[in-house]
N, C-alpha and C positions, 0 to 999 in steps of 0.2 A: 463627154469627160470632165469640162469645162466647168458645166452646170451641176454635176454631181459633187466636184470638189468645193464648188462655192456652198452648195447646201449642207456638205458635211462640216466647211468651216464655220457657217452661222449656228448650226447645231452644238458644236463646240462652244462657241463664243457665249449663248445662250445658257448653256451648261453651267460653264464658269463663272457667269454673272450672277446665277442663281444663286450659286452655293457661297459668293461673296455677300450676297445681301442678307443669307441667312444666318452668316458666320456670326458668332456671338464673341466680343471682346471682354476678356474678366481683369479686372485689375489685381496687380500684385500686390499693393497696399491692404491689409487686413487691420482696423482697430479692434484691437485685442479689450479695450476697455470697454468697448460695448458688447462683445460677445461675452465676455466673461460672467455677466450677470445671468445671460441666456444660458450658458453652460451650467451653471450652480444652479439655476431653477430646473432646469432637464434631470439634473442628477437628483434633487430633493423630490421631485415628481416620482422618480422612478422608485426611490426608496418606499412609496405607498403600495407597490405591486408585490412587495415581499413581505413575509412568505407565502410562497404558492399555494394554496388551500389543498389543492391537488396531492402534493409532494408531502403534506404534513403527516398522512396513513404511512408511506414508505419509510417516513424517517422514523416515526415511532417504531415500525416493524424491526428497523436496523437495531435500535436499542433494544427490543426486546430478543433479538435474536443475539446480540452480544452478550448480554446476563446468560442465556441457555448455554452459550458458547463457552464462557469462563467458567460456569459452575460444573458441565461436564467434563470439560478438560482437568480443571482440578480433580475430580473423582477418578477419572481413569489415571492420573500420576500415581495414586494409591495404588494400583493394580501393576501398571506398566512401568518398568523402571527407564529413566530417561539419565542418557550420559551426555555431559557437556564438557569441550575442551577447556582447561585453564589458560590456556594463551591463544586461540582464535575462537570466532563465533561459531564452528560447525559444532552439531550435537548428534547424538546416536538414538535412537528409540528401538528398545528391545532389551533383552536380558543379558547381552555380552555384547560389550562394543567392538566396533572393527578393529582391524589392525591396519589399515591403509596408511601410507605415510604422504597425508594431504593437509598436515599444518604448515601454515605460513606465518604463525607468529601475529604479534600486535599490530606492526606496520607493514605487513606483507614484506618484510624484508630477507625473509627466508623460504625456504620450500621443500617438499619431500623430507619432513620432520615426522617422526610420530608422535600421536597427539598424547596428550597427559590428562585423562578422563578425571571426572569428578562429578559429583551430583548435579541432576539438570533441576530447572524450576519452571514454574509456569511462564515465566517471560521468555523462555528460551522456544517455546511452544506458539505463545502468540507474542510477538516481537512490538514492546510498547512504542508507540509514536505519539509524542505529545505535541501539542501548539497552543498559542496565547489564546485565552479566553477572551473574547468581544462580546460586548452586547448586542450589537447588531452589525450585519456585514458592511453597512455603510459609515462604522465609524473612522475618525480619522486614523492614518497611518502610526504606527506606534514608532516613534523615535529611539534613538539609540540610549539615551538618557533616561528613557520611560521602560527601558525592559524589565525591570524588578517591579513595576507597578501593577503588571498583569500576571494572573494566575495562569499555570501550565496545566492544561486538562487532556486527556486523550484526544487526538485529531478527529477520530470518527465521531466522537461524543459531541465536539464543537460544530460538526459538520451538522449533525441531527439538531444541534441547538440552534443554529443559524435557519435549518429549513423549518421551524417552527415547533419540533419536538418538546415536551415539557418532560425534564429530567430532572429529578430530584438533586439537592446537593450533595447527599449522603452517597449518589451513584456518580456524579460529573467529578467530585474531588476525592474519591476513593483511591487511594493508592497504594497502602500498605498489602490487600490481598495479592496483588500481582506480583509482589516479590518473596511470596511464599515457597520455601525451597521445597526439595522432594523429602528432606528429611523430616518436615513438619508434618507432609501428607503420611507418613509412616505409621502414625498413633495409630491408637486402638479404635477401628471403627468396626461397624457392623460389618460382616463378610457378605459380600453381593454374589451371586450365582452367575452360571456364565450366561444365561438368558437375559438377567438383569444387566449383566455388562454389555451386551450386545446391543439391547435396547439403549442404552444408554450414548452407545457408541454411534448407532445410526442417527440418533437424535440430534448428538454433537455436530456429526457431519452435515446434517441438513442445516442446522443452525450456521455453520461455517458457509454454507453455498448462500442462504439467504442473506447472511452478512454482506457477502461480496458483492452479490446482486445488486441490493439495495444501495449502497456505496456508490456502484456503478451509476444508477440512475441518478443520485443525487449530485453526482460530479458534472453530469449533462447540463443542470441548471445551476447551482451554486459553484461558483468559480472557487478552485484552489490551487496553491502554488507551492513548487518544491525548488530547491537550488540544486543547479546543476553540478556543483562541486562536493555537497554534503547531503545528508539525508533531512536538514530541517524541512519543516514541512508549516504553512501557513494557510489556514481557510479563511478567503476574501478576496477582495477583488484584485489588489495589489499586495505584494509581500511587504513585510514591515523592513524599519530600516536600523535594526539592532545588528550591530557588526560582531557576530559571533561563529561565521563561519572558518572553521580551523583546519582548512586546507594550506599547509604550509607553502608549497608551491604558487598560491596564489596570494602571496604577500602583498603584493601591489594594489590589492583591491582594498586594503586596510580591513579584512575582514567580513567584506559587504557579500551578501549573497547574490549569486546569478539565478533568478528565477526562471521557471518555465513551468509550462500547465503540468499540474499533476494529476496521476491515474490511480486506479486501485491498487496497484502495486505498492505504491508511496504511503499509502493511509493503513493497507492491509498486506503485510508483507507474507509471503507464502513459508519462506525459511525452507527451503527444499533440503531433502536429507536423502540418506541411501535407502532404499527398499529392499527388504530382504523377504524374497520369496519362499513358497514352501520348501522347491528343490535345491536353495542354496546352502551352503555349508552353515555350520552353527555360529561360524565367526568370518566374518568378510574380510578377505586378504588382496595384497595387491594384483594378483595374477588374475582375478576374476573381474577387475575393475570394468573392462569392458562388456561386461555379460549383467553385471548390477543394474538394476532399475533406481529409478529416484522417484520421490513422492512430497509433498509437502507435509511438514511434521505434523499438523494437524490430520491430515487423511492416514498416515501412517500410525500415528497413535490410536485412530479408531478401527483400522483394520485389523490391528494387533489383538483386538478383543471381537472381531468376528464381524465387523460392519461392511458392508457391501462399498467398494469405491465408484464414485460416479464414473460415468463412461470415458468423460473427456480427459481422465487421469490414468487410463490405461494403457496406453500408448508410451506414456514416460514410465511407468509402473514396469513395463516388459511382462507383464505375467504370464504369457505363453511363450518368453523368449528362451533360448537355450541355456542351460546349465554351463557354469565353466568346466573347464578340464580336471580331473580329480587328480588331487595331489595329496603327498603323504603330509604337508603341513597342514593341511584343512582339516585333519583330524585330530591334531592335537590341543 
């Protein structure tokens, strides 16, 4: 027993001595004056790898899909009426707007109020998201005093621009066409047949899917930021320093944004609306709220003209769900 104890003790001592010999001691003192040139040189060399050549076709496909999507939605708005509430962001796609009391006003201070409907426009279907336009992604961050020195462009086009896509100035800075209302779309145009509308709807729906898929791929390579307290988006390595955050409960931040990583929903919002199925009443009411489905506004617009919705949206649309109980109010 004594021999075994001595042997175990010598083994433990050898292990401890070996670990102490291989132990590295790091100094807590760091000379940042020597590290700063190295860091700046590394950042400068990193910019040579961008834009990534393999991602340029993806960015160009996103630009083309966005043009097809905008043109298709503008064409469908001539046929399918869109209603927009005057006091909240909710919209309804269809001939008759719903009568559900879901209006919450401008500042979300009221609830369960009926909507006050007006004519919708292209911005209600394709929600515009803008960002500052930079020459390249490694440009110096924008200060608060420089916020008027940079143009504002669609965030998707800014992402494609940084990814290497060649975007004409007429497309990059075009802003008037996205504010065209449904009234201007009701002008005299050549009538379209049902088959033509179905083809336009299907092409628009496919462009919508290609756009979101392409933006998802680009966000894996090119960083983008979104504010946690508001919907401000910045495409670049770090968020800008412009104090434009308008959330009043965060006044202690002096309007500074609180940035986090942006996703496809931040750059291409879906704008979910109520989906009216064939077996639903002509006017959606409160009593059937649990039975009705939902769909993105673009999907609902295309489905109204006969396009087939992708499989991933069928669950939220409740295509094969039960109809709400019949009531006399629904026939009025």
